[in-house]
Biotite code that builds the C-alpha atoms (Angstrom):
import biotite.structure as struc

atoms = struc.array([
    struc.Atom([-10.457, 21.585, 1.354], chain_id="A", res_id=1, res_name="MET", atom_name="CA", element="C"),
    struc.Atom([-8.181, 18.245, 0.463], chain_id="A", res_id=2, res_name="LEU", atom_name="CA", element="C"),
    struc.Atom([-10.037, 15.027, 1.007], chain_id="A", res_id=3, res_name="TYR", atom_name="CA", element="C"),
    struc.Atom([-7.725, 11.700, 1.473], chain_id="A", res_id=4, res_name="ILE", atom_name="CA", element="C"),
    struc.Atom([-9.886, 9.104, 0.181], chain_id="A", res_id=5, res_name="VAL", atom_name="CA", element="C"),
    struc.Atom([-8.861, 5.253, 0.418], chain_id="A", res_id=6, res_name="PRO", atom_name="CA", element="C"),
    struc.Atom([-10.330, 2.889, -2.200], chain_id="A", res_id=7, res_name="THR", atom_name="CA", element="C"),
    struc.Atom([-10.384, -0.832, -2.099], chain_id="A", res_id=8, res_name="PRO", atom_name="CA", element="C"),
    struc.Atom([-7.115, -3.104, -2.814], chain_id="A", res_id=9, res_name="ILE", atom_name="CA", element="C"),
    struc.Atom([-9.315, -5.763, -4.748], chain_id="A", res_id=10, res_name="GLY", atom_name="CA", element="C"),
    struc.Atom([-13.021, -5.957, -3.728], chain_id="A", res_id=11, res_name="ASN", atom_name="CA", element="C"),
    struc.Atom([-14.974, -3.063, -4.861], chain_id="A", res_id=12, res_name="LEU", atom_name="CA", element="C"),
    struc.Atom([-17.246, -3.436, -1.873], chain_id="A", res_id=13, res_name="GLN", atom_name="CA", element="C"),
    struc.Atom([-14.468, -2.307, 0.542], chain_id="A", res_id=14, res_name="ASP", atom_name="CA", element="C"),
    struc.Atom([-14.925, 1.286, 0.424], chain_id="A", res_id=15, res_name="ILE", atom_name="CA", element="C"),
    struc.Atom([-17.269, 3.125, 3.360], chain_id="A", res_id=16, res_name="THR", atom_name="CA", element="C"),
    struc.Atom([-20.323, 5.158, 2.667], chain_id="A", res_id=17, res_name="LEU", atom_name="CA", element="C"),
    struc.Atom([-18.557, 8.296, 3.753], chain_id="A", res_id=18, res_name="ARG", atom_name="CA", element="C"),
    struc.Atom([-15.944, 7.792, 1.098], chain_id="A", res_id=19, res_name="ALA", atom_name="CA", element="C"),
    struc.Atom([-18.378, 7.496, -1.401], chain_id="A", res_id=20, res_name="LEU", atom_name="CA", element="C"),
    struc.Atom([-20.467, 10.525, -0.307], chain_id="A", res_id=21, res_name="ASP", atom_name="CA", element="C"),
    struc.Atom([-17.332, 12.572, -0.391], chain_id="A", res_id=22, res_name="VAL", atom_name="CA", element="C"),
    struc.Atom([-16.447, 11.281, -4.081], chain_id="A", res_id=23, res_name="LEU", atom_name="CA", element="C"),
    struc.Atom([-20.068, 12.339, -5.332], chain_id="A", res_id=24, res_name="LYS", atom_name="CA", element="C"),
    struc.Atom([-20.095, 15.596, -3.531], chain_id="A", res_id=25, res_name="GLN", atom_name="CA", element="C"),
    struc.Atom([-16.594, 17.127, -4.241], chain_id="A", res_id=26, res_name="VAL", atom_name="CA", element="C"),
    struc.Atom([-15.770, 19.210, -7.106], chain_id="A", res_id=27, res_name="ASP", atom_name="CA", element="C"),
    struc.Atom([-12.700, 17.168, -8.553], chain_id="A", res_id=28, res_name="LEU", atom_name="CA", element="C"),
    struc.Atom([-11.033, 14.015, -8.008], chain_id="A", res_id=29, res_name="ILE", atom_name="CA", element="C"),
    struc.Atom([-7.445, 13.471, -8.367], chain_id="A", res_id=30, res_name="ALA", atom_name="CA", element="C"),
    struc.Atom([-6.617, 9.979, -9.357], chain_id="A", res_id=31, res_name="CYS", atom_name="CA", element="C"),
    struc.Atom([-3.384, 8.235, -9.658], chain_id="A", res_id=32, res_name="GLU", atom_name="CA", element="C"),
    struc.Atom([-4.878, 6.825, -13.144], chain_id="A", res_id=33, res_name="ASP", atom_name="CA", element="C"),
    struc.Atom([-8.149, 7.900, -14.105], chain_id="A", res_id=34, res_name="THR", atom_name="CA", element="C"),
    struc.Atom([-8.631, 4.782, -16.060], chain_id="A", res_id=35, res_name="ARG", atom_name="CA", element="C"),
    struc.Atom([-8.120, 2.695, -12.981], chain_id="A", res_id=36, res_name="THR", atom_name="CA", element="C"),
    struc.Atom([-10.122, 4.571, -10.622], chain_id="A", res_id=37, res_name="SER", atom_name="CA", element="C"),
    struc.Atom([-13.075, 4.874, -13.338], chain_id="A", res_id=38, res_name="SER", atom_name="CA", element="C"),
    struc.Atom([-13.811, 1.144, -12.781], chain_id="A", res_id=39, res_name="LYS", atom_name="CA", element="C"),
    struc.Atom([-14.604, 1.990, -9.376], chain_id="A", res_id=40, res_name="LEU", atom_name="CA", element="C"),
    struc.Atom([-16.116, 5.264, -9.818], chain_id="A", res_id=41, res_name="LEU", atom_name="CA", element="C"),
    struc.Atom([-18.473, 3.724, -12.744], chain_id="A", res_id=42, res_name="SER", atom_name="CA", element="C"),
    struc.Atom([-19.742, 0.848, -10.508], chain_id="A", res_id=43, res_name="HIS", atom_name="CA", element="C"),
    struc.Atom([-20.772, 3.238, -7.868], chain_id="A", res_id=44, res_name="TYR", atom_name="CA", element="C"),
    struc.Atom([-22.331, 6.041, -10.504], chain_id="A", res_id=45, res_name="GLY", atom_name="CA", element="C"),
    struc.Atom([-19.986, 8.429, -9.464], chain_id="A", res_id=46, res_name="ILE", atom_name="CA", element="C"),
    struc.Atom([-19.531, 11.154, -12.412], chain_id="A", res_id=47, res_name="THR", atom_name="CA", element="C"),
    struc.Atom([-17.626, 13.797, -10.640], chain_id="A", res_id=48, res_name="THR", atom_name="CA", element="C"),
    struc.Atom([-14.752, 15.235, -12.636], chain_id="A", res_id=49, res_name="ARG", atom_name="CA", element="C"),
    struc.Atom([-11.534, 13.765, -12.396], chain_id="A", res_id=50, res_name="ARG", atom_name="CA", element="C"),
    struc.Atom([-7.780, 14.529, -13.169], chain_id="A", res_id=51, res_name="ILE", atom_name="CA", element="C"),
    struc.Atom([-4.796, 12.613, -13.100], chain_id="A", res_id=52, res_name="SER", atom_name="CA", element="C"),
    struc.Atom([-2.276, 12.700, -10.185], chain_id="A", res_id=53, res_name="TYR", atom_name="CA", element="C"),
    struc.Atom([0.802, 10.444, -9.992], chain_id="A", res_id=54, res_name="HIS", atom_name="CA", element="C"),
    struc.Atom([4.542, 10.603, -9.563], chain_id="A", res_id=55, res_name="ASP", atom_name="CA", element="C"),
    struc.Atom([5.362, 11.839, -12.582], chain_id="A", res_id=56, res_name="HIS", atom_name="CA", element="C"),
    struc.Atom([3.460, 14.981, -12.599], chain_id="A", res_id=57, res_name="ASN", atom_name="CA", element="C"),
    struc.Atom([2.742, 16.113, -9.143], chain_id="A", res_id=58, res_name="GLU", atom_name="CA", element="C"),
    struc.Atom([5.641, 18.790, -8.904], chain_id="A", res_id=59, res_name="ARG", atom_name="CA", element="C"),
    struc.Atom([3.596, 20.437, -11.982], chain_id="A", res_id=60, res_name="THR", atom_name="CA", element="C"),
    struc.Atom([0.220, 19.823, -11.022], chain_id="A", res_id=61, res_name="ARG", atom_name="CA", element="C"),
    struc.Atom([0.388, 20.845, -7.331], chain_id="A", res_id=62, res_name="THR", atom_name="CA", element="C"),
    struc.Atom([0.035, 24.239, -7.886], chain_id="A", res_id=63, res_name="PRO", atom_name="CA", element="C"),
    struc.Atom([-2.959, 23.908, -9.985], chain_id="A", res_id=64, res_name="HIS", atom_name="CA", element="C"),
    struc.Atom([-4.747, 22.026, -7.217], chain_id="A", res_id=65, res_name="LEU", atom_name="CA", element="C"),
    struc.Atom([-3.680, 24.510, -4.591], chain_id="A", res_id=66, res_name="ILE", atom_name="CA", element="C"),
    struc.Atom([-4.977, 27.511, -6.610], chain_id="A", res_id=67, res_name="ALA", atom_name="CA", element="C"),
    struc.Atom([-8.518, 25.561, -7.222], chain_id="A", res_id=68, res_name="ARG", atom_name="CA", element="C"),
    struc.Atom([-8.593, 24.626, -3.053], chain_id="A", res_id=69, res_name="MET", atom_name="CA", element="C"),
    struc.Atom([-7.659, 28.435, -2.571], chain_id="A", res_id=70, res_name="LYS", atom_name="CA", element="C"),
    struc.Atom([-10.594, 29.693, -4.563], chain_id="A", res_id=71, res_name="ALA", atom_name="CA", element="C"),
    struc.Atom([-13.014, 27.532, -2.398], chain_id="A", res_id=72, res_name="GLY", atom_name="CA", element="C"),
    struc.Atom([-13.197, 24.285, -4.640], chain_id="A", res_id=73, res_name="ALA", atom_name="CA", element="C"),
    struc.Atom([-13.311, 20.910, -2.467], chain_id="A", res_id=74, res_name="SER", atom_name="CA", element="C"),
    struc.Atom([-10.803, 18.126, -3.795], chain_id="A", res_id=75, res_name="ILE", atom_name="CA", element="C"),
    struc.Atom([-10.522, 14.516, -3.576], chain_id="A", res_id=76, res_name="ALA", atom_name="CA", element="C"),
    struc.Atom([-7.443, 12.499, -3.844], chain_id="A", res_id=77, res_name="LEU", atom_name="CA", element="C"),
    struc.Atom([-7.673, 8.619, -4.206], chain_id="A", res_id=78, res_name="ILE", atom_name="CA", element="C"),
    struc.Atom([-4.781, 6.220, -5.557], chain_id="A", res_id=79, res_name="SER", atom_name="CA", element="C"),
    struc.Atom([-5.261, 3.000, -7.588], chain_id="A", res_id=80, res_name="ASP", atom_name="CA", element="C"),
    struc.Atom([-5.772, 0.884, -4.318], chain_id="A", res_id=81, res_name="ALA", atom_name="CA", element="C"),
    struc.Atom([-5.399, 1.645, -0.686], chain_id="A", res_id=82, res_name="GLY", atom_name="CA", element="C"),
    struc.Atom([-4.572, 5.117, 1.083], chain_id="A", res_id=83, res_name="THR", atom_name="CA", element="C"),
    struc.Atom([-2.814, 7.681, -0.715], chain_id="A", res_id=84, res_name="PRO", atom_name="CA", element="C"),
    struc.Atom([0.327, 8.360, 0.944], chain_id="A", res_id=85, res_name="GLY", atom_name="CA", element="C"),
    struc.Atom([0.938, 4.768, 1.937], chain_id="A", res_id=86, res_name="ILE", atom_name="CA", element="C"),
    struc.Atom([3.659, 3.840, -0.863], chain_id="A", res_id=87, res_name="SER", atom_name="CA", element="C"),
    struc.Atom([1.376, 5.793, -3.390], chain_id="A", res_id=88, res_name="ASP", atom_name="CA", element="C"),
    struc.Atom([1.346, 9.883, -4.279], chain_id="A", res_id=89, res_name="PRO", atom_name="CA", element="C"),
    struc.Atom([-0.302, 12.082, -1.730], chain_id="A", res_id=90, res_name="GLY", atom_name="CA", element="C"),
    struc.Atom([2.720, 13.196, 0.604], chain_id="A", res_id=91, res_name="PHE", atom_name="CA", element="C"),
    struc.Atom([3.591, 16.425, -1.680], chain_id="A", res_id=92, res_name="TYR", atom_name="CA", element="C"),
    struc.Atom([-0.032, 17.379, -1.981], chain_id="A", res_id=93, res_name="LEU", atom_name="CA", element="C"),
    struc.Atom([-0.655, 17.052, 1.520], chain_id="A", res_id=94, res_name="VAL", atom_name="CA", element="C"),
    struc.Atom([2.564, 18.940, 2.453], chain_id="A", res_id=95, res_name="ARG", atom_name="CA", element="C"),
    struc.Atom([1.723, 22.048, -0.007], chain_id="A", res_id=96, res_name="GLU", atom_name="CA", element="C"),
    struc.Atom([-1.990, 21.884, 1.721], chain_id="A", res_id=97, res_name="CYS", atom_name="CA", element="C"),
    struc.Atom([-0.601, 22.379, 5.031], chain_id="A", res_id=98, res_name="HIS", atom_name="CA", element="C"),
    struc.Atom([2.002, 25.226, 3.792], chain_id="A", res_id=99, res_name="ARG", atom_name="CA", element="C"),
    struc.Atom([-1.249, 27.081, 2.452], chain_id="A", res_id=100, res_name="HIS", atom_name="CA", element="C"),
    struc.Atom([-3.432, 26.653, 5.294], chain_id="A", res_id=101, res_name="ASP", atom_name="CA", element="C"),
    struc.Atom([-5.859, 24.517, 3.229], chain_id="A", res_id=102, res_name="ILE", atom_name="CA", element="C"),
    struc.Atom([-7.791, 21.864, 5.468], chain_id="A", res_id=103, res_name="VAL", atom_name="CA", element="C"),
    struc.Atom([-6.839, 18.299, 5.121], chain_id="A", res_id=104, res_name="VAL", atom_name="CA", element="C"),
    struc.Atom([-9.403, 15.681, 5.987], chain_id="A", res_id=105, res_name="VAL", atom_name="CA", element="C"),
    struc.Atom([-8.052, 12.245, 6.119], chain_id="A", res_id=106, res_name="PRO", atom_name="CA", element="C"),
    struc.Atom([-10.503, 9.342, 5.567], chain_id="A", res_id=107, res_name="LEU", atom_name="CA", element="C"),
    struc.Atom([-10.122, 5.802, 7.287], chain_id="A", res_id=108, res_name="PRO", atom_name="CA", element="C"),
    struc.Atom([-10.302, 2.963, 4.940], chain_id="A", res_id=109, res_name="GLY", atom_name="CA", element="C"),
    struc.Atom([-8.420, -0.112, 3.192], chain_id="A", res_id=110, res_name="PRO", atom_name="CA", element="C"),
    struc.Atom([-4.680, -0.640, 2.831], chain_id="A", res_id=111, res_name="SER", atom_name="CA", element="C"),
    struc.Atom([-3.093, -3.648, 2.310], chain_id="A", res_id=112, res_name="ALA", atom_name="CA", element="C"),
    struc.Atom([-0.597, -3.309, 5.775], chain_id="A", res_id=113, res_name="VAL", atom_name="CA", element="C"),
    struc.Atom([-3.037, -4.164, 7.915], chain_id="A", res_id=114, res_name="LEU", atom_name="CA", element="C"),
    struc.Atom([-5.087, -7.056, 6.741], chain_id="A", res_id=115, res_name="PRO", atom_name="CA", element="C"),
    struc.Atom([-1.665, -8.981, 5.913], chain_id="A", res_id=116, res_name="ALA", atom_name="CA", element="C"),
    struc.Atom([-0.467, -8.132, 9.214], chain_id="A", res_id=117, res_name="LEU", atom_name="CA", element="C"),
    struc.Atom([-3.475, -9.519, 11.254], chain_id="A", res_id=118, res_name="VAL", atom_name="CA", element="C"),
    struc.Atom([-4.126, -12.686, 9.008], chain_id="A", res_id=119, res_name="ALA", atom_name="CA", element="C"),
    struc.Atom([0.012, -13.554, 9.513], chain_id="A", res_id=120, res_name="SER", atom_name="CA", element="C"),
    struc.Atom([-0.212, -14.892, 12.844], chain_id="A", res_id=121, res_name="GLY", atom_name="CA", element="C"),
    struc.Atom([2.856, -12.865, 13.508], chain_id="A", res_id=122, res_name="ILE", atom_name="CA", element="C"),
    struc.Atom([2.880, -10.643, 16.694], chain_id="A", res_id=123, res_name="PRO", atom_name="CA", element="C"),
    struc.Atom([1.474, -7.094, 15.559], chain_id="A", res_id=124, res_name="GLY", atom_name="CA", element="C"),
    struc.Atom([1.384, -4.902, 18.843], chain_id="A", res_id=125, res_name="GLU", atom_name="CA", element="C"),
    struc.Atom([4.804, -3.317, 17.438], chain_id="A", res_id=126, res_name="ARG", atom_name="CA", element="C"),
    struc.Atom([5.482, -3.410, 13.715], chain_id="A", res_id=127, res_name="PHE", atom_name="CA", element="C"),
    struc.Atom([7.718, -1.499, 11.119], chain_id="A", res_id=128, res_name="VAL", atom_name="CA", element="C"),
    struc.Atom([6.316, -0.610, 7.748], chain_id="A", res_id=129, res_name="PHE", atom_name="CA", element="C"),
    struc.Atom([8.988, -0.263, 4.948], chain_id="A", res_id=130, res_name="GLU", atom_name="CA", element="C"),
    struc.Atom([7.112, -0.161, 1.946], chain_id="A", res_id=131, res_name="GLY", atom_name="CA", element="C"),
    struc.Atom([8.700, -1.213, -1.126], chain_id="A", res_id=132, res_name="PHE", atom_name="CA", element="C"),
    struc.Atom([12.626, -2.228, -0.785], chain_id="A", res_id=133, res_name="LEU", atom_name="CA", element="C"),
    struc.Atom([14.819, -0.663, -3.199], chain_id="A", res_id=134, res_name="PRO", atom_name="CA", element="C"),
    struc.Atom([15.293, -2.935, -6.401], chain_id="A", res_id=135, res_name="PRO", atom_name="CA", element="C"),
    struc.Atom([19.046, -2.093, -6.705], chain_id="A", res_id=136, res_name="LYS", atom_name="CA", element="C"),
    struc.Atom([21.065, 0.737, -4.569], chain_id="A", res_id=137, res_name="LYS", atom_name="CA", element="C"),
    struc.Atom([20.545, 0.651, -0.868], chain_id="A", res_id=138, res_name="GLY", atom_name="CA", element="C"),
    struc.Atom([18.733, -2.686, -1.156], chain_id="A", res_id=139, res_name="ARG", atom_name="CA", element="C"),
    struc.Atom([21.393, -5.015, 0.780], chain_id="A", res_id=140, res_name="LYS", atom_name="CA", element="C"),
    struc.Atom([21.377, -2.405, 3.662], chain_id="A", res_id=141, res_name="THR", atom_name="CA", element="C"),
    struc.Atom([17.670, -2.263, 3.850], chain_id="A", res_id=142, res_name="ARG", atom_name="CA", element="C"),
    struc.Atom([17.739, -5.891, 3.967], chain_id="A", res_id=143, res_name="LEU", atom_name="CA", element="C"),
    struc.Atom([20.338, -6.030, 6.811], chain_id="A", res_id=144, res_name="GLN", atom_name="CA", element="C"),
    struc.Atom([18.361, -3.526, 8.908], chain_id="A", res_id=145, res_name="GLU", atom_name="CA", element="C"),
    struc.Atom([15.234, -6.058, 8.441], chain_id="A", res_id=146, res_name="ILE", atom_name="CA", element="C"),
    struc.Atom([16.945, -8.887, 9.671], chain_id="A", res_id=147, res_name="ALA", atom_name="CA", element="C"),
    struc.Atom([18.054, -7.087, 12.743], chain_id="A", res_id=148, res_name="ALA", atom_name="CA", element="C"),
    struc.Atom([14.813, -5.201, 13.485], chain_id="A", res_id=149, res_name="GLU", atom_name="CA", element="C"),
    struc.Atom([13.203, -6.804, 16.594], chain_id="A", res_id=150, res_name="THR", atom_name="CA", element="C"),
    struc.Atom([10.115, -5.220, 15.867], chain_id="A", res_id=151, res_name="ARG", atom_name="CA", element="C"),
    struc.Atom([7.724, -7.182, 13.375], chain_id="A", res_id=152, res_name="THR", atom_name="CA", element="C"),
    struc.Atom([8.204, -5.872, 9.685], chain_id="A", res_id=153, res_name="VAL", atom_name="CA", element="C"),
    struc.Atom([6.130, -5.600, 7.156], chain_id="A", res_id=154, res_name="VAL", atom_name="CA", element="C"),
    struc.Atom([6.642, -4.586, 3.447], chain_id="A", res_id=155, res_name="PHE", atom_name="CA", element="C"),
    struc.Atom([5.782, -4.818, -0.274], chain_id="A", res_id=156, res_name="TYR", atom_name="CA", element="C"),
    struc.Atom([6.995, -6.621, -2.959], chain_id="A", res_id=157, res_name="GLU", atom_name="CA", element="C"),
    struc.Atom([6.352, -7.625, -6.586], chain_id="A", res_id=158, res_name="SER", atom_name="CA", element="C"),
    struc.Atom([5.878, -10.718, -8.283], chain_id="A", res_id=159, res_name="PRO", atom_name="CA", element="C"),
    struc.Atom([9.260, -10.796, -10.032], chain_id="A", res_id=160, res_name="HIS", atom_name="CA", element="C"),
    struc.Atom([11.153, -10.197, -7.128], chain_id="A", res_id=161, res_name="ARG", atom_name="CA", element="C"),
    struc.Atom([9.588, -11.998, -4.410], chain_id="A", res_id=162, res_name="ILE", atom_name="CA", element="C"),
    struc.Atom([11.671, -15.217, -4.661], chain_id="A", res_id=163, res_name="LEU", atom_name="CA", element="C"),
    struc.Atom([14.826, -13.233, -4.642], chain_id="A", res_id=164, res_name="LYS", atom_name="CA", element="C"),
    struc.Atom([13.962, -11.607, -1.483], chain_id="A", res_id=165, res_name="THR", atom_name="CA", element="C"),
    struc.Atom([12.716, -14.587, 0.418], chain_id="A", res_id=166, res_name="LEU", atom_name="CA", element="C"),
    struc.Atom([16.378, -16.138, -0.747], chain_id="A", res_id=167, res_name="ALA", atom_name="CA", element="C"),
    struc.Atom([18.091, -13.026, 0.482], chain_id="A", res_id=168, res_name="GLU", atom_name="CA", element="C"),
    struc.Atom([16.195, -12.914, 3.525], chain_id="A", res_id=169, res_name="LEU", atom_name="CA", element="C"),
    struc.Atom([16.767, -16.595, 4.453], chain_id="A", res_id=170, res_name="GLU", atom_name="CA", element="C"),
    struc.Atom([20.325, -16.243, 4.231], chain_id="A", res_id=171, res_name="GLU", atom_name="CA", element="C"),
    struc.Atom([20.359, -13.237, 6.552], chain_id="A", res_id=172, res_name="LEU", atom_name="CA", element="C"),
    struc.Atom([17.997, -14.343, 9.038], chain_id="A", res_id=173, res_name="CYS", atom_name="CA", element="C"),
    struc.Atom([18.058, -17.677, 8.617], chain_id="A", res_id=174, res_name="GLY", atom_name="CA", element="C"),
    struc.Atom([15.648, -20.357, 7.514], chain_id="A", res_id=175, res_name="PRO", atom_name="CA", element="C"),
    struc.Atom([13.233, -20.466, 11.013], chain_id="A", res_id=176, res_name="GLU", atom_name="CA", element="C"),
    struc.Atom([12.391, -16.820, 11.051], chain_id="A", res_id=177, res_name="ARG", atom_name="CA", element="C"),
    struc.Atom([8.835, -16.827, 10.977], chain_id="A", res_id=178, res_name="PRO", atom_name="CA", element="C"),
    struc.Atom([7.142, -15.176, 7.979], chain_id="A", res_id=179, res_name="ILE", atom_name="CA", element="C"),
    struc.Atom([3.688, -14.917, 6.238], chain_id="A", res_id=180, res_name="ALA", atom_name="CA", element="C"),
    struc.Atom([3.668, -13.946, 2.440], chain_id="A", res_id=181, res_name="VAL", atom_name="CA", element="C"),
    struc.Atom([0.357, -12.315, 1.372], chain_id="A", res_id=182, res_name="ALA", atom_name="CA", element="C"),
    struc.Atom([-0.948, -11.767, -2.163], chain_id="A", res_id=183, res_name="ARG", atom_name="CA", element="C"),
    struc.Atom([-3.935, -10.952, -4.039], chain_id="A", res_id=184, res_name="GLU", atom_name="CA", element="C"),
    struc.Atom([-5.700, -9.654, -0.660], chain_id="A", res_id=185, res_name="LEU", atom_name="CA", element="C"),
    struc.Atom([-9.269, -9.360, -0.613], chain_id="A", res_id=186, res_name="THR", atom_name="CA", element="C"),
    struc.Atom([-9.630, -10.408, -4.338], chain_id="A", res_id=187, res_name="LYS", atom_name="CA", element="C"),
    struc.Atom([-10.984, -13.820, -5.499], chain_id="A", res_id=188, res_name="LYS", atom_name="CA", element="C"),
    struc.Atom([-7.381, -15.752, -5.174], chain_id="A", res_id=189, res_name="PHE", atom_name="CA", element="C"),
    struc.Atom([-6.395, -14.527, -1.984], chain_id="A", res_id=190, res_name="GLU", atom_name="CA", element="C"),
    struc.Atom([-3.732, -16.212, -0.076], chain_id="A", res_id=191, res_name="GLU", atom_name="CA", element="C"),
    struc.Atom([-1.483, -16.235, 2.960], chain_id="A", res_id=192, res_name="VAL", atom_name="CA", element="C"),
    struc.Atom([1.694, -18.542, 3.125], chain_id="A", res_id=193, res_name="GLU", atom_name="CA", element="C"),
    struc.Atom([2.610, -18.616, 6.338], chain_id="A", res_id=194, res_name="ARG", atom_name="CA", element="C"),
    struc.Atom([5.618, -20.824, 8.334], chain_id="A", res_id=195, res_name="GLY", atom_name="CA", element="C"),
    struc.Atom([9.409, -20.400, 8.175], chain_id="A", res_id=196, res_name="SER", atom_name="CA", element="C"),
    struc.Atom([11.159, -18.303, 5.654], chain_id="A", res_id=197, res_name="ILE", atom_name="CA", element="C"),
    struc.Atom([12.839, -21.436, 4.145], chain_id="A", res_id=198, res_name="GLY", atom_name="CA", element="C"),
    struc.Atom([9.708, -23.381, 4.032], chain_id="A", res_id=199, res_name="ALA", atom_name="CA", element="C"),
    struc.Atom([7.415, -20.484, 2.790], chain_id="A", res_id=200, res_name="VAL", atom_name="CA", element="C"),
    struc.Atom([10.143, -19.885, -0.055], chain_id="A", res_id=201, res_name="ARG", atom_name="CA", element="C"),
    struc.Atom([10.153, -23.413, -1.118], chain_id="A", res_id=202, res_name="GLN", atom_name="CA", element="C"),
    struc.Atom([6.214, -23.474, -1.423], chain_id="A", res_id=203, res_name="THR", atom_name="CA", element="C"),
    struc.Atom([6.611, -20.158, -3.562], chain_id="A", res_id=204, res_name="LEU", atom_name="CA", element="C"),
    struc.Atom([9.306, -22.086, -5.843], chain_id="A", res_id=205, res_name="MET", atom_name="CA", element="C"),
    struc.Atom([7.143, -25.031, -6.900], chain_id="A", res_id=206, res_name="THR", atom_name="CA", element="C"),
    struc.Atom([4.910, -22.432, -8.770], chain_id="A", res_id=207, res_name="ARG", atom_name="CA", element="C"),
    struc.Atom([5.772, -21.651, -12.535], chain_id="A", res_id=208, res_name="THR", atom_name="CA", element="C"),
    struc.Atom([5.104, -18.266, -12.048], chain_id="A", res_id=209, res_name="LYS", atom_name="CA", element="C"),
    struc.Atom([4.648, -15.789, -9.507], chain_id="A", res_id=210, res_name="GLN", atom_name="CA", element="C"),
    struc.Atom([1.127, -13.910, -9.670], chain_id="A", res_id=211, res_name="LYS", atom_name="CA", element="C"),
    struc.Atom([-0.134, -10.665, -8.219], chain_id="A", res_id=212, res_name="GLY", atom_name="CA", element="C"),
    struc.Atom([1.307, -8.057, -5.700], chain_id="A", res_id=213, res_name="GLU", atom_name="CA", element="C"),
    struc.Atom([3.044, -9.384, -2.389], chain_id="A", res_id=214, res_name="PHE", atom_name="CA", element="C"),
    struc.Atom([2.839, -8.082, 1.248], chain_id="A", res_id=215, res_name="VAL", atom_name="CA", element="C"),
    struc.Atom([5.587, -9.692, 3.535], chain_id="A", res_id=216, res_name="VAL", atom_name="CA", element="C"),
    struc.Atom([5.209, -10.176, 7.398], chain_id="A", res_id=217, res_name="VAL", atom_name="CA", element="C"),
    struc.Atom([8.502, -11.074, 9.012], chain_id="A", res_id=218, res_name="ILE", atom_name="CA", element="C"),
    struc.Atom([8.456, -11.696, 12.718], chain_id="A", res_id=219, res_name="GLY", atom_name="CA", element="C"),
    struc.Atom([11.201, -9.981, 14.271], chain_id="A", res_id=220, res_name="GLY", atom_name="CA", element="C"),
    struc.Atom([15.074, -10.819, 15.282], chain_id="A", res_id=221, res_name="ALA", atom_name="CA", element="C"),
    struc.Atom([15.115, -13.262, 18.265], chain_id="A", res_id=222, res_name="GLY", atom_name="CA", element="C"),
    struc.Atom([11.666, -14.529, 17.795], chain_id="A", res_id=223, res_name="LYS", atom_name="CA", element="C"),
    struc.Atom([12.404, -17.947, 15.838], chain_id="A", res_id=224, res_name="VAL", atom_name="CA", element="C"),
    struc.Atom([9.252, -19.939, 16.238], chain_id="A", res_id=225, res_name="GLU", atom_name="CA", element="C"),
    struc.Atom([7.130, -20.665, 13.290], chain_id="A", res_id=226, res_name="SER", atom_name="CA", element="C"),
    struc.Atom([3.807, -18.580, 13.238], chain_id="A", res_id=227, res_name="PRO", atom_name="CA", element="C"),
])
C-alpha cells in the first residue's frame, strides 16, 4: 500500500493527526530529501526508516518500492513540502502502483496553491494551476497562454526570476491586470502583495533582494479591476 502524505510548507504545525499516524505506522517513508524531512520527522519523534525518492532516482528506485509493497510493505511518500505529485515527485510512482494493482491512499493536506489563491482576493471559483513556468524553452508560449486565459491562473516562481516574470506579464497583460504575489506562506515572514501587475512589480523592485519561494495568482483576461 502507498500513502501520499502532504507535509507542511513552512509551519511545522500544519500537518494532520492522520498524517502523523501514517508516518509512524508505515514500514518505510520515501522522502524527496531525507535531510529536509528529518527536521519534520524528528520534531514529531517519528523514527520510521526512510529512503530518498526524487526526480533523479525515481526510475531506478520505483521497481524496488513496488517490489516491497507487493510483498506486503506499506510505504508513505512525502516531498520536502506540500503534497507529493504537485510540482514534486510522485506521479511516476503512483502510476506504477496502479499498474501493479497496489492500493494508493491519498491524504489531504498542505499545498501552497490554495492558501495563495484564497488570500489573493482574486476570484477562485474557476482557476488553472501552471506549476513552475519553463525557464527558457517554451516560456514565451506559456506566458502568452496565461495572458489569454479567462480563468484565474496560479503558478510558482523562484526568487531570482520573479521580477523578470512580472515584467513579462505586464507587457503581455497590461499593467492593470489584477495580481497577487505570495511568498513564505505559513512562515514568520509570510507576505501577500496585491494590486495591479504594474503596482506589485514596482513594490518588489524597491527591494534589494527577493527572498523565499513565490506563488503568483493572476486574474483572468478581461478582469482588469485591481483586487
